[in-house]
Biopython code that builds the backbone (N, CA, C, O; Angstrom):
import numpy as np
from Bio.PDB.StructureBuilder import StructureBuilder

atoms = [
    (1, "MET", "N", (-52.837, -55.688, -77.539)),
    (1, "MET", "CA", (-53.679, -56.860, -77.698)),
    (1, "MET", "C", (-53.788, -57.557, -76.348)),
    (1, "MET", "O", (-52.794, -57.742, -75.646)),
    (2, "ARG", "N", (-54.984, -57.930, -76.007)),
    (2, "ARG", "CA", (-55.185, -58.656, -74.759)),
    (2, "ARG", "C", (-55.284, -60.137, -75.063)),
    (2, "ARG", "O", (-55.978, -60.560, -75.987)),
    (3, "HIS", "N", (-54.579, -60.906, -74.270)),
    (3, "HIS", "CA", (-54.563, -62.343, -74.507)),
    (3, "HIS", "C", (-55.483, -63.077, -73.549)),
    (3, "HIS", "O", (-55.743, -64.266, -73.728)),
    (4, "GLY", "N", (-55.976, -62.386, -72.540)),
    (4, "GLY", "CA", (-56.822, -63.044, -71.556)),
    (4, "GLY", "C", (-56.071, -64.181, -70.899)),
    (4, "GLY", "O", (-54.840, -64.181, -70.862)),
    (5, "ARG", "N", (-56.777, -65.112, -70.400)),
    (5, "ARG", "CA", (-56.128, -66.299, -69.800)),
    (5, "ARG", "C", (-55.965, -67.325, -70.896)),
    (5, "ARG", "O", (-56.949, -67.813, -71.451)),
    (6, "VAL", "N", (-54.751, -67.647, -71.202)),
    (6, "VAL", "CA", (-54.440, -68.605, -72.259)),
    (6, "VAL", "C", (-53.967, -69.892, -71.599)),
    (6, "VAL", "O", (-53.135, -69.872, -70.692)),
    (7, "ASP", "N", (-54.511, -71.014, -72.069)),
    (7, "ASP", "CA", (-54.046, -72.313, -71.576)),
    (7, "ASP", "C", (-52.812, -72.674, -72.389)),
    (7, "ASP", "O", (-52.911, -73.292, -73.449)),
    (8, "ILE", "N", (-51.651, -72.281, -71.878)),
    (8, "ILE", "CA", (-50.423, -72.456, -72.649)),
    (8, "ILE", "C", (-50.055, -73.918, -72.853)),
    (8, "ILE", "O", (-49.350, -74.253, -73.805)),
    (9, "LYS", "N", (-50.522, -74.786, -71.973)),
    (9, "LYS", "CA", (-50.217, -76.221, -72.126)),
    (9, "LYS", "C", (-50.966, -76.823, -73.300)),
    (9, "LYS", "O", (-50.562, -77.854, -73.838)),
    (10, "ALA", "N", (-52.061, -76.180, -73.700)),
    (10, "ALA", "CA", (-52.851, -76.692, -74.818)),
    (10, "ALA", "C", (-52.322, -76.203, -76.166)),
    (10, "ALA", "O", (-52.764, -76.679, -77.211)),
    (11, "LEU", "N", (-51.386, -75.263, -76.151)),
    (11, "LEU", "CA", (-50.857, -74.717, -77.396)),
    (11, "LEU", "C", (-49.685, -75.558, -77.900)),
    (11, "LEU", "O", (-48.952, -76.173, -77.125)),
    (12, "SER", "N", (-49.536, -75.564, -79.207)),
    (12, "SER", "CA", (-48.384, -76.263, -79.802)),
    (12, "SER", "C", (-47.133, -75.424, -79.575)),
    (12, "SER", "O", (-47.215, -74.261, -79.179)),
    (13, "ASP", "N", (-45.973, -76.026, -79.829)),
    (13, "ASP", "CA", (-44.716, -75.291, -79.704)),
    (13, "ASP", "C", (-44.704, -74.072, -80.630)),
    (13, "ASP", "O", (-44.260, -72.993, -80.239)),
    (14, "LEU", "N", (-45.183, -74.251, -81.830)),
    (14, "LEU", "CA", (-45.221, -73.160, -82.800)),
    (14, "LEU", "C", (-46.120, -72.017, -82.303)),
    (14, "LEU", "O", (-45.759, -70.844, -82.389)),
    (15, "GLU", "N", (-47.297, -72.389, -81.781)),
    (15, "GLU", "CA", (-48.205, -71.367, -81.247)),
    (15, "GLU", "C", (-47.589, -70.649, -80.044)),
    (15, "GLU", "O", (-47.742, -69.437, -79.893)),
    (16, "LEU", "N", (-46.897, -71.400, -79.197)),
    (16, "LEU", "CA", (-46.227, -70.787, -78.038)),
    (16, "LEU", "C", (-45.139, -69.809, -78.489)),
    (16, "LEU", "O", (-45.027, -68.708, -77.950)),
    (17, "ARG", "N", (-44.360, -70.206, -79.455)),
    (17, "ARG", "CA", (-43.297, -69.322, -79.947)),
    (17, "ARG", "C", (-43.885, -68.070, -80.595)),
    (17, "ARG", "O", (-43.349, -66.972, -80.445)),
    (18, "SER", "N", (-44.977, -68.243, -81.307)),
    (18, "SER", "CA", (-45.648, -67.106, -81.935)),
    (18, "SER", "C", (-46.198, -66.148, -80.866)),
    (18, "SER", "O", (-46.047, -64.931, -80.967)),
    (19, "LEU", "N", (-46.828, -66.721, -79.858)),
    (19, "LEU", "CA", (-47.353, -65.911, -78.757)),
    (19, "LEU", "C", (-46.209, -65.217, -78.015)),
    (19, "LEU", "O", (-46.330, -64.057, -77.623)),
    (20, "HIS", "N", (-45.110, -65.928, -77.829)),
    (20, "HIS", "CA", (-43.926, -65.358, -77.189)),
    (20, "HIS", "C", (-43.450, -64.130, -77.971)),
    (20, "HIS", "O", (-43.192, -63.076, -77.388)),
    (21, "HIS", "N", (-43.337, -64.274, -79.276)),
    (21, "HIS", "CA", (-42.902, -63.166, -80.125)),
    (21, "HIS", "C", (-43.867, -61.987, -80.010)),
    (21, "HIS", "O", (-43.438, -60.846, -79.836)),
    (22, "ASP", "N", (-45.161, -62.259, -80.106)),
    (22, "ASP", "CA", (-46.170, -61.189, -79.998)),
    (22, "ASP", "C", (-46.049, -60.453, -78.671)),
    (22, "ASP", "O", (-46.122, -59.225, -78.627)),
    (23, "LEU", "N", (-45.863, -61.205, -77.590)),
    (23, "LEU", "CA", (-45.751, -60.578, -76.265)),
    (23, "LEU", "C", (-44.501, -59.715, -76.144)),
    (23, "LEU", "O", (-44.551, -58.630, -75.565)),
    (24, "VAL", "N", (-43.390, -60.181, -76.681)),
    (24, "VAL", "CA", (-42.155, -59.389, -76.635)),
    (24, "VAL", "C", (-42.379, -58.041, -77.325)),
    (24, "VAL", "O", (-41.966, -57.001, -76.813)),
    (25, "VAL", "N", (-43.029, -58.065, -78.475)),
    (25, "VAL", "CA", (-43.322, -56.832, -79.212)),
    (25, "VAL", "C", (-44.275, -55.949, -78.412)),
    (25, "VAL", "O", (-44.038, -54.748, -78.280)),
    (26, "GLU", "N", (-45.350, -56.530, -77.876)),
    (26, "GLU", "CA", (-46.334, -55.762, -77.106)),
    (26, "GLU", "C", (-45.715, -55.136, -75.863)),
    (26, "GLU", "O", (-46.031, -53.996, -75.520)),
    (27, "ILE", "N", (-44.844, -55.866, -75.192)),
    (27, "ILE", "CA", (-44.186, -55.332, -73.995)),
    (27, "ILE", "C", (-43.291, -54.155, -74.377)),
    (27, "ILE", "O", (-43.251, -53.147, -73.672)),
    (28, "ALA", "N", (-42.580, -54.284, -75.484)),
    (28, "ALA", "CA", (-41.724, -53.180, -75.945)),
    (28, "ALA", "C", (-42.551, -51.943, -76.265)),
    (28, "ALA", "O", (-42.155, -50.825, -75.934)),
    (29, "VAL", "N", (-43.692, -52.137, -76.907)),
    (29, "VAL", "CA", (-44.579, -51.017, -77.230)),
    (29, "VAL", "C", (-45.119, -50.395, -75.940)),
    (29, "VAL", "O", (-45.135, -49.171, -75.804)),
    (30, "ALA", "N", (-45.556, -51.219, -75.003)),
    (30, "ALA", "CA", (-46.090, -50.709, -73.736)),
    (30, "ALA", "C", (-45.030, -49.915, -72.983)),
    (30, "ALA", "O", (-45.320, -48.851, -72.435)),
    (31, "ARG", "N", (-43.801, -50.429, -72.952)),
    (31, "ARG", "CA", (-42.716, -49.712, -72.259)),
    (31, "ARG", "C", (-42.457, -48.360, -72.904)),
    (31, "ARG", "O", (-42.164, -47.386, -72.210)),
    (32, "SER", "N", (-42.565, -48.293, -74.233)),
    (32, "SER", "CA", (-42.313, -47.024, -74.915)),
    (32, "SER", "C", (-43.413, -45.999, -74.636)),
    (32, "SER", "O", (-43.185, -44.796, -74.759)),
    (33, "GLN", "N", (-44.599, -46.471, -74.263)),
    (33, "GLN", "CA", (-45.714, -45.564, -73.990)),
    (33, "GLN", "C", (-45.744, -45.089, -72.539)),
    (33, "GLN", "O", (-46.466, -44.147, -72.210)),
    (34, "ILE", "N", (-44.976, -45.725, -71.681)),
    (34, "ILE", "CA", (-44.926, -45.301, -70.282)),
    (34, "ILE", "C", (-44.053, -44.056, -70.223)),
    (34, "ILE", "O", (-42.890, -44.074, -70.627)),
    (35, "GLU", "N", (-44.631, -42.984, -69.716)),
    (35, "GLU", "CA", (-43.934, -41.697, -69.771)),
    (35, "GLU", "C", (-42.801, -41.602, -68.751)),
    (35, "GLU", "O", (-42.844, -42.229, -67.693)),
    (36, "PRO", "N", (-41.803, -40.817, -69.085)),
    (36, "PRO", "CA", (-40.679, -40.641, -68.160)),
    (36, "PRO", "C", (-41.073, -39.794, -66.947)),
    (36, "PRO", "O", (-42.065, -39.067, -66.971)),
    (37, "LYS", "N", (-40.272, -39.909, -65.893)),
    (37, "LYS", "CA", (-40.546, -39.158, -64.665)),
    (37, "LYS", "C", (-40.530, -37.657, -64.919)),
    (37, "LYS", "O", (-41.271, -36.919, -64.269)),
    (38, "SER", "N", (-39.714, -37.194, -65.836)),
    (38, "SER", "CA", (-39.635, -35.752, -66.106)),
    (38, "SER", "C", (-40.977, -35.198, -66.586)),
    (38, "SER", "O", (-41.345, -34.072, -66.250)),
    (39, "LYS", "N", (-41.692, -35.980, -67.361)),
    (39, "LYS", "CA", (-43.003, -35.536, -67.840)),
    (39, "LYS", "C", (-44.010, -35.493, -66.685)),
    (39, "LYS", "O", (-44.824, -34.573, -66.599)),
    (40, "ARG", "N", (-43.950, -36.490, -65.804)),
    (40, "ARG", "CA", (-44.826, -36.494, -64.631)),
    (40, "ARG", "C", (-44.510, -35.304, -63.733)),
    (40, "ARG", "O", (-45.411, -34.673, -63.179)),
    (41, "ARG", "N", (-43.228, -35.007, -63.596)),
    (41, "ARG", "CA", (-42.798, -33.881, -62.767)),
    (41, "ARG", "C", (-43.348, -32.566, -63.324)),
    (41, "ARG", "O", (-43.774, -31.698, -62.561)),
    (42, "LYS", "N", (-43.339, -32.419, -64.649)),
    (42, "LYS", "CA", (-43.870, -31.209, -65.284)),
    (42, "LYS", "C", (-45.343, -31.007, -64.944)),
    (42, "LYS", "O", (-45.778, -29.897, -64.638)),
    (43, "ARG", "N", (-46.101, -32.100, -65.003)),
    (43, "ARG", "CA", (-47.527, -32.000, -64.673)),
    (43, "ARG", "C", (-47.713, -31.617, -63.210)),
    (43, "ARG", "O", (-48.584, -30.809, -62.888)),
    (44, "THR", "N", (-46.909, -32.185, -62.328)),
    (44, "THR", "CA", (-47.004, -31.874, -60.900)),
    (44, "THR", "C", (-46.688, -30.408, -60.667)),
    (44, "THR", "O", (-47.372, -29.738, -59.893)),
    (45, "ILE", "N", (-45.659, -29.909, -61.327)),
    (45, "ILE", "CA", (-45.294, -28.491, -61.176)),
    (45, "ILE", "C", (-46.439, -27.603, -61.636)),
    (45, "ILE", "O", (-46.718, -26.580, -61.010)),
    (46, "ARG", "N", (-47.098, -27.977, -62.711)),
    (46, "ARG", "CA", (-48.219, -27.181, -63.212)),
    (46, "ARG", "C", (-49.366, -27.150, -62.194)),
    (46, "ARG", "O", (-49.985, -26.105, -61.992)),
    (47, "VAL", "N", (-49.646, -28.273, -61.561)),
    (47, "VAL", "CA", (-50.704, -28.320, -60.544)),
    (47, "VAL", "C", (-50.324, -27.449, -59.352)),
    (47, "VAL", "O", (-51.150, -26.686, -58.851)),
    (48, "VAL", "N", (-49.085, -27.559, -58.898)),
    (48, "VAL", "CA", (-48.627, -26.757, -57.755)),
    (48, "VAL", "C", (-48.649, -25.278, -58.105)),
    (48, "VAL", "O", (-49.067, -24.453, -57.293)),
    (49, "ARG", "N", (-48.199, -24.937, -59.311)),
    (49, "ARG", "CA", (-48.211, -23.535, -59.743)),
    (49, "ARG", "C", (-49.634, -22.971, -59.708)),
    (49, "ARG", "O", (-49.848, -21.847, -59.253)),
    (50, "GLY", "N", (-50.590, -23.744, -60.183)),
    (50, "GLY", "CA", (-51.986, -23.295, -60.150)),
    (50, "GLY", "C", (-52.475, -23.066, -58.733)),
    (50, "GLY", "O", (-53.190, -22.100, -58.469)),
    (51, "ALA", "N", (-52.092, -23.950, -57.819)),
    (51, "ALA", "CA", (-52.507, -23.794, -56.416)),
    (51, "ALA", "C", (-51.886, -22.537, -55.814)),
    (51, "ALA", "O", (-52.553, -21.805, -55.083)),
    (52, "VAL", "N", (-50.611, -22.284, -56.117)),
    (52, "VAL", "CA", (-49.935, -21.092, -55.576)),
    (52, "VAL", "C", (-50.570, -19.818, -56.120)),
    (52, "VAL", "O", (-50.813, -18.877, -55.365)),
    (53, "VAL", "N", (-50.837, -19.779, -57.401)),
    (53, "VAL", "CA", (-51.458, -18.592, -58.002)),
    (53, "VAL", "C", (-52.839, -18.356, -57.395)),
    (53, "VAL", "O", (-53.207, -17.217, -57.107)),
    (54, "ASN", "N", (-53.599, -19.429, -57.204)),
    (54, "ASN", "CA", (-54.924, -19.278, -56.591)),
    (54, "ASN", "C", (-54.812, -18.737, -55.170)),
    (54, "ASN", "O", (-55.541, -17.822, -54.787)),
    (55, "PHE", "N", (-53.911, -19.299, -54.407)),
    (55, "PHE", "CA", (-53.733, -18.859, -53.017)),
    (55, "PHE", "C", (-53.307, -17.395, -52.979)),
    (55, "PHE", "O", (-53.827, -16.611, -52.185)),
    (56, "ALA", "N", (-52.357, -17.029, -53.843)),
    (56, "ALA", "CA", (-51.886, -15.642, -53.881)),
    (56, "ALA", "C", (-53.013, -14.698, -54.296)),
    (56, "ALA", "O", (-53.151, -13.609, -53.738)),
    (57, "GLY", "N", (-53.802, -15.109, -55.257)),
    (57, "GLY", "CA", (-54.922, -14.280, -55.700)),
    (57, "GLY", "C", (-55.919, -14.026, -54.592)),
    (57, "GLY", "O", (-56.405, -12.906, -54.434)),
    (58, "LEU", "N", (-56.224, -15.048, -53.828)),
    (58, "LEU", "CA", (-57.156, -14.884, -52.708)),
    (58, "LEU", "C", (-56.534, -14.065, -51.578)),
    (58, "LEU", "O", (-57.203, -13.235, -50.962)),
    (59, "LEU", "N", (-55.263, -14.304, -51.315)),
    (59, "LEU", "CA", (-54.569, -13.624, -50.226)),
    (59, "LEU", "C", (-54.469, -12.125, -50.464)),
    (59, "LEU", "O", (-54.613, -11.333, -49.532)),
    (60, "PHE", "N", (-54.224, -11.736, -51.706)),
    (60, "PHE", "CA", (-54.028, -10.320, -52.005)),
    (60, "PHE", "C", (-55.259, -9.656, -52.622)),
    (60, "PHE", "O", (-55.150, -8.562, -53.177)),
    (61, "ALA", "N", (-56.412, -10.286, -52.537)),
    (61, "ALA", "CA", (-57.620, -9.724, -53.147)),
    (61, "ALA", "C", (-58.023, -8.410, -52.498)),
    (61, "ALA", "O", (-58.368, -7.461, -53.202)),
    (62, "VAL", "N", (-57.988, -8.332, -51.194)),
    (62, "VAL", "CA", (-58.404, -7.108, -50.498)),
    (62, "VAL", "C", (-57.413, -5.970, -50.734)),
    (62, "VAL", "O", (-57.844, -4.886, -51.126)),
    (63, "PRO", "N", (-56.102, -6.155, -50.516)),
    (63, "PRO", "CA", (-55.171, -5.029, -50.705)),
    (63, "PRO", "C", (-55.114, -4.504, -52.141)),
    (63, "PRO", "O", (-54.740, -3.349, -52.344)),
    (64, "THR", "N", (-55.466, -5.299, -53.125)),
    (64, "THR", "CA", (-55.383, -4.851, -54.524)),
    (64, "THR", "C", (-56.760, -4.497, -55.086)),
    (64, "THR", "O", (-56.917, -4.381, -56.302)),
    (65, "ASN", "N", (-57.745, -4.326, -54.230)),
    (65, "ASN", "CA", (-59.107, -3.981, -54.652)),
    (65, "ASN", "C", (-59.683, -4.973, -55.657)),
    (65, "ASN", "O", (-60.401, -4.593, -56.581)),
    (66, "GLY", "N", (-59.361, -6.226, -55.463)),
    (66, "GLY", "CA", (-59.947, -7.280, -56.280)),
    (66, "GLY", "C", (-59.218, -7.588, -57.569)),
    (66, "GLY", "O", (-59.588, -8.529, -58.272)),
    (67, "VAL", "N", (-58.171, -6.808, -57.905)),
    (67, "VAL", "CA", (-57.426, -7.065, -59.142)),
    (67, "VAL", "C", (-56.836, -8.475, -59.128)),
    (67, "VAL", "O", (-56.825, -9.163, -60.149)),
    (68, "SER", "N", (-56.354, -8.891, -57.976)),
    (68, "SER", "CA", (-55.738, -10.214, -57.924)),
    (68, "SER", "C", (-56.770, -11.332, -58.062)),
    (68, "SER", "O", (-56.408, -12.485, -58.299)),
    (69, "LEU", "N", (-58.045, -11.001, -57.916)),
    (69, "LEU", "CA", (-59.066, -12.025, -58.165)),
    (69, "LEU", "C", (-59.044, -12.450, -59.632)),
    (69, "LEU", "O", (-59.332, -13.603, -59.955)),
    (70, "LEU", "N", (-58.701, -11.515, -60.516)),
    (70, "LEU", "CA", (-58.562, -11.875, -61.933)),
    (70, "LEU", "C", (-57.425, -12.882, -62.111)),
    (70, "LEU", "O", (-57.544, -13.842, -62.872)),
    (71, "VAL", "N", (-56.326, -12.649, -61.401)),
    (71, "VAL", "CA", (-55.212, -13.584, -61.428)),
    (71, "VAL", "C", (-55.673, -14.934, -60.891)),
    (71, "VAL", "O", (-55.296, -15.988, -61.405)),
    (72, "CYS", "N", (-56.482, -14.880, -59.865)),
    (72, "CYS", "CA", (-56.996, -16.104, -59.248)),
    (72, "CYS", "C", (-57.867, -16.882, -60.236)),
    (72, "CYS", "O", (-57.791, -18.109, -60.303)),
    (73, "ILE", "N", (-58.683, -16.175, -60.991)),
    (73, "ILE", "CA", (-59.562, -16.830, -61.970)),
    (73, "ILE", "C", (-58.721, -17.523, -63.043)),
    (73, "ILE", "O", (-59.000, -18.663, -63.415)),
    (74, "VAL", "N", (-57.697, -16.834, -63.535)),
    (74, "VAL", "CA", (-56.805, -17.431, -64.522)),
    (74, "VAL", "C", (-56.087, -18.637, -63.914)),
    (74, "VAL", "O", (-55.959, -19.685, -64.545)),
    (75, "GLY", "N", (-55.626, -18.465, -62.682)),
    (75, "GLY", "CA", (-54.939, -19.559, -61.992)),
    (75, "GLY", "C", (-55.847, -20.755, -61.786)),
    (75, "GLY", "O", (-55.424, -21.901, -61.937)),
    (76, "PHE", "N", (-57.106, -20.482, -61.437)),
    (76, "PHE", "CA", (-58.044, -21.583, -61.207)),
    (76, "PHE", "C", (-58.280, -22.365, -62.493)),
    (76, "PHE", "O", (-58.343, -23.594, -62.473)),
    (77, "THR", "N", (-58.411, -21.657, -63.609)),
    (77, "THR", "CA", (-58.634, -22.335, -64.884)),
    (77, "THR", "C", (-57.435, -23.220, -65.236)),
    (77, "THR", "O", (-57.598, -24.377, -65.624)),
    (78, "ASP", "N", (-56.239, -22.663, -65.097)),
    (78, "ASP", "CA", (-55.024, -23.425, -65.376)),
    (78, "ASP", "C", (-54.918, -24.624, -64.435)),
    (78, "ASP", "O", (-54.554, -25.724, -64.852)),
    (79, "TRP", "N", (-55.233, -24.401, -63.195)),
    (79, "TRP", "CA", (-55.165, -25.441, -62.169)),
    (79, "TRP", "C", (-56.132, -26.582, -62.487)),
    (79, "TRP", "O", (-55.763, -27.755, -62.429)),
    (80, "ALA", "N", (-57.383, -26.220, -62.826)),
    (80, "ALA", "CA", (-58.396, -27.236, -63.139)),
    (80, "ALA", "C", (-57.978, -28.069, -64.355)),
    (80, "ALA", "O", (-58.127, -29.291, -64.358)),
    (81, "GLU", "N", (-57.458, -27.403, -65.381)),
    (81, "GLU", "CA", (-56.996, -28.130, -66.566)),
    (81, "GLU", "C", (-55.840, -29.058, -66.215)),
    (81, "GLU", "O", (-55.791, -30.201, -66.669)),
    (82, "ALA", "N", (-54.920, -28.563, -65.411)),
    (82, "ALA", "CA", (-53.753, -29.371, -65.030)),
    (82, "ALA", "C", (-54.179, -30.598, -64.234)),
    (82, "ALA", "O", (-53.657, -31.691, -64.456)),
    (83, "ILE", "N", (-55.108, -30.431, -63.321)),
    (83, "ILE", "CA", (-55.576, -31.561, -62.509)),
    (83, "ILE", "C", (-56.273, -32.595, -63.399)),
    (83, "ILE", "O", (-56.051, -33.796, -63.245)),
    (84, "ALA", "N", (-57.109, -32.136, -64.318)),
    (84, "ALA", "CA", (-57.812, -33.056, -65.220)),
    (84, "ALA", "C", (-56.822, -33.810, -66.114)),
    (84, "ALA", "O", (-56.943, -35.022, -66.290)),
    (85, "GLU", "N", (-55.850, -33.094, -66.673)),
    (85, "GLU", "CA", (-54.846, -33.738, -67.522)),
    (85, "GLU", "C", (-54.012, -34.730, -66.720)),
    (85, "GLU", "O", (-53.708, -35.826, -67.193)),
    (86, "ASP", "N", (-53.645, -34.339, -65.509)),
    (86, "ASP", "CA", (-52.835, -35.211, -64.664)),
    (86, "ASP", "C", (-53.591, -36.494, -64.324)),
    (86, "ASP", "O", (-53.032, -37.588, -64.390)),
    (87, "ALA", "N", (-54.849, -36.353, -63.965)),
    (87, "ALA", "CA", (-55.649, -37.537, -63.626)),
    (87, "ALA", "C", (-55.779, -38.473, -64.824)),
    (87, "ALA", "O", (-55.641, -39.689, -64.688)),
    (88, "GLU", "N", (-56.041, -37.904, -65.989)),
    (88, "GLU", "CA", (-56.181, -38.713, -67.202)),
    (88, "GLU", "C", (-54.863, -39.419, -67.536)),
    (88, "GLU", "O", (-54.853, -40.609, -67.851)),
    (89, "ALA", "N", (-53.773, -38.690, -67.467)),
    (89, "ALA", "CA", (-52.468, -39.278, -67.779)),
    (89, "ALA", "C", (-52.090, -40.354, -66.768)),
    (89, "ALA", "O", (-51.569, -41.402, -67.148)),
    (90, "MET", "N", (-52.343, -40.110, -65.511)),
    (90, "MET", "CA", (-51.996, -41.101, -64.488)),
    (90, "MET", "C", (-52.841, -42.369, -64.638)),
    (90, "MET", "O", (-52.330, -43.475, -64.467)),
    (91, "ASN", "N", (-54.113, -42.216, -64.954)),
    (91, "ASN", "CA", (-54.961, -43.396, -65.182)),
    (91, "ASN", "C", (-54.436, -44.211, -66.359)),
    (91, "ASN", "O", (-54.415, -45.441, -66.305)),
    (92, "ARG", "N", (-54.016, -43.532, -67.414)),
    (92, "ARG", "CA", (-53.462, -44.219, -68.587)),
    (92, "ARG", "C", (-52.160, -44.942, -68.222)),
    (92, "ARG", "O", (-51.933, -46.072, -68.655)),
    (93, "GLN", "N", (-51.307, -44.288, -67.428)),
    (93, "GLN", "CA", (-50.043, -44.895, -67.019)),
    (93, "GLN", "C", (-50.283, -46.120, -66.138)),
    (93, "GLN", "O", (-49.592, -47.130, -66.274)),
    (94, "ILE", "N", (-51.243, -46.035, -65.252)),
    (94, "ILE", "CA", (-51.576, -47.165, -64.373)),
    (94, "ILE", "C", (-52.053, -48.348, -65.211)),
    (94, "ILE", "O", (-51.661, -49.488, -64.960)),
    (95, "GLU", "N", (-52.898, -48.078, -66.206)),
    (95, "GLU", "CA", (-53.400, -49.133, -67.091)),
    (95, "GLU", "C", (-52.258, -49.757, -67.897)),
    (95, "GLU", "O", (-52.198, -50.977, -68.045)),
    (96, "LEU", "N", (-51.360, -48.928, -68.412)),
    (96, "LEU", "CA", (-50.217, -49.449, -69.170)),
    (96, "LEU", "C", (-49.314, -50.321, -68.293)),
    (96, "LEU", "O", (-48.855, -51.378, -68.726)),
    (97, "GLU", "N", (-49.065, -49.879, -67.077)),
    (97, "GLU", "CA", (-48.233, -50.661, -66.153)),
    (97, "GLU", "C", (-48.892, -52.006, -65.833)),
    (97, "GLU", "O", (-48.223, -53.038, -65.782)),
    (98, "ARG", "N", (-50.204, -51.983, -65.619)),
    (98, "ARG", "CA", (-50.929, -53.217, -65.305)),
    (98, "ARG", "C", (-50.862, -54.186, -66.481)),
    (98, "ARG", "O", (-50.594, -55.374, -66.297)),
    (99, "LEU", "N", (-51.103, -53.681, -67.684)),
    (99, "LEU", "CA", (-51.043, -54.534, -68.874)),
    (99, "LEU", "C", (-49.636, -55.094, -69.077)),
    (99, "LEU", "O", (-49.475, -56.268, -69.413)),
    (100, "ARG", "N", (-48.623, -54.258, -68.874)),
    (100, "ARG", "CA", (-47.243, -54.711, -69.037)),
    (100, "ARG", "C", (-46.913, -55.822, -68.049)),
    (100, "ARG", "O", (-46.268, -56.806, -68.410)),
    (101, "ARG", "N", (-47.356, -55.665, -66.792)),
    (101, "ARG", "CA", (-47.102, -56.711, -65.785)),
    (101, "ARG", "C", (-47.808, -58.017, -66.166)),
    (101, "ARG", "O", (-47.229, -59.096, -66.031)),
    (102, "GLU", "N", (-49.043, -57.924, -66.637)),
    (102, "GLU", "CA", (-49.775, -59.125, -67.069)),
    (102, "GLU", "C", (-49.044, -59.807, -68.229)),
    (102, "GLU", "O", (-48.902, -61.029, -68.252)),
    (103, "GLN", "N", (-48.587, -59.006, -69.184)),
    (103, "GLN", "CA", (-47.890, -59.570, -70.339)),
    (103, "GLN", "C", (-46.578, -60.222, -69.923)),
    (103, "GLN", "O", (-46.229, -61.296, -70.412)),
    (104, "GLU", "N", (-45.855, -59.570, -69.021)),
    (104, "GLU", "CA", (-44.592, -60.146, -68.563)),
    (104, "GLU", "C", (-44.817, -61.443, -67.778)),
    (104, "GLU", "O", (-44.003, -62.364, -67.856)),
    (105, "THR", "N", (-45.902, -61.517, -67.032)),
    (105, "THR", "CA", (-46.231, -62.749, -66.311)),
    (105, "THR", "C", (-46.531, -63.870, -67.295)),
    (105, "THR", "O", (-46.035, -64.987, -67.148)),
    (106, "LEU", "N", (-47.349, -63.564, -68.302)),
    (106, "LEU", "CA", (-47.673, -64.568, -69.316)),
    (106, "LEU", "C", (-46.414, -64.984, -70.082)),
    (106, "LEU", "O", (-46.238, -66.161, -70.397)),
    (107, "LEU", "N", (-45.556, -64.033, -70.376)),
    (107, "LEU", "CA", (-44.302, -64.341, -71.064)),
    (107, "LEU", "C", (-43.448, -65.298, -70.234)),
    (107, "LEU", "O", (-42.874, -66.245, -70.771)),
    (108, "ALA", "N", (-43.366, -65.054, -68.939)),
    (108, "ALA", "CA", (-42.594, -65.943, -68.056)),
    (108, "ALA", "C", (-43.197, -67.344, -68.036)),
    (108, "ALA", "O", (-42.464, -68.333, -68.022)),
    (109, "GLU", "N", (-44.522, -67.436, -68.034)),
    (109, "GLU", "CA", (-45.192, -68.733, -68.054)),
    (109, "GLU", "C", (-44.894, -69.470, -69.368)),
    (109, "GLU", "O", (-44.667, -70.680, -69.374)),
    (110, "ILE", "N", (-44.897, -68.730, -70.468)),
    (110, "ILE", "CA", (-44.608, -69.342, -71.770)),
    (110, "ILE", "C", (-43.179, -69.859, -71.806)),
    (110, "ILE", "O", (-42.927, -70.973, -72.266)),
    (111, "LEU", "N", (-42.243, -69.050, -71.320)),
    (111, "LEU", "CA", (-40.841, -69.480, -71.305)),
    (111, "LEU", "C", (-40.657, -70.720, -70.426)),
    (111, "LEU", "O", (-39.898, -71.625, -70.774)),
    (112, "ALA", "N", (-41.346, -70.755, -69.302)),
    (112, "ALA", "CA", (-41.253, -71.922, -68.419)),
    (112, "ALA", "C", (-41.827, -73.162, -69.098)),
    (112, "ALA", "O", (-41.271, -74.254, -68.981)),
    (113, "GLU", "N", (-42.933, -72.990, -69.803)),
    (113, "GLU", "CA", (-43.546, -74.125, -70.505)),
    (113, "GLU", "C", (-42.644, -74.610, -71.642)),
    (113, "GLU", "O", (-42.483, -75.815, -71.835)),
    (114, "LEU", "N", (-42.060, -73.682, -72.388)),
    (114, "LEU", "CA", (-41.142, -74.082, -73.458)),
    (114, "LEU", "C", (-39.927, -74.819, -72.879)),
    (114, "LEU", "O", (-39.457, -75.795, -73.464)),
    (115, "GLU", "N", (-39.429, -74.361, -71.751)),
    (115, "GLU", "CA", (-38.288, -75.023, -71.092)),
    (115, "GLU", "C", (-38.684, -76.411, -70.600)),
    (115, "GLU", "O", (-37.911, -77.362, -70.717)),
    (116, "ARG", "N", (-39.894, -76.524, -70.047)),
    (116, "ARG", "CA", (-40.387, -77.834, -69.564)),
    (116, "ARG", "C", (-40.462, -78.810, -70.732)),
    (116, "ARG", "O", (-40.026, -79.956, -70.624)),
    (117, "ARG", "N", (-41.020, -78.344, -71.849)),
    (117, "ARG", "CA", (-41.140, -79.215, -73.021)),
    (117, "ARG", "C", (-39.772, -79.602, -73.575)),
    (117, "ARG", "O", (-39.586, -80.723, -74.048)),
    (118, "LYS", "N", (-38.838, -78.698, -73.518)),
    (118, "LYS", "CA", (-37.485, -78.964, -74.008)),
    (118, "LYS", "C", (-36.835, -80.091, -73.197)),
    (118, "LYS", "O", (-36.141, -80.944, -73.752)),
    (119, "LYS", "N", (-37.065, -80.086, -71.898)),
    (119, "LYS", "CA", (-36.512, -81.112, -71.019)),
    (119, "LYS", "C", (-37.143, -82.475, -71.262)),
    (119, "LYS", "O", (-36.495, -83.503, -71.066)),
    (120, "LEU", "N", (-38.409, -82.492, -71.690)),
    (120, "LEU", "CA", (-39.104, -83.752, -71.946)),
    (120, "LEU", "C", (-38.636, -84.415, -73.230)),
    (120, "LEU", "O", (-38.808, -85.623, -73.395)),
    (121, "LYS", "N", (-38.052, -83.656, -74.137)),
    (121, "LYS", "CA", (-37.649, -84.217, -75.438)),
    (121, "LYS", "C", (-36.356, -84.960, -75.348)),
    (121, "LYS", "O", (-35.878, -85.491, -76.351)),
]
sb = StructureBuilder()
sb.init_structure("model")
sb.init_model(0)
sb.init_chain("A")
sb.init_seg("    ")
for serial, (resi, resn, name, xyz) in enumerate(atoms, 1):
    if name == "N":
        sb.init_residue(resn, " ", resi, " ")
    sb.init_atom(name, np.array(xyz, "f"), 0.0, 1.0, " ", f" {name:<3s}", serial, name[0])
structure = sb.get_structure()
């Protein structure tokens, strides 16, 4: 859920606490969707593997009478898919990180406002 720019000073204590709760839940969900480094590493290995297979296919095309070009074609297909998947996944991760940072900033502002109000009472 996107909260946009919320004027937290205009909200009641109850609304602030409710928004605080919603943000805590949303941040937890966002953190769970951010993939671990091991998954990113797997995608990187797949891209590198595709590049190596393509290079090997081109390098050995002449000595093998073109047989390795078939390997190259398979490698290119795998490589292209890996690059597309990696780009899509990285864009999603960047968006999740950005949203999480925005939510954490808003959460900090809410906590500061609740603390300010507590001191005034």
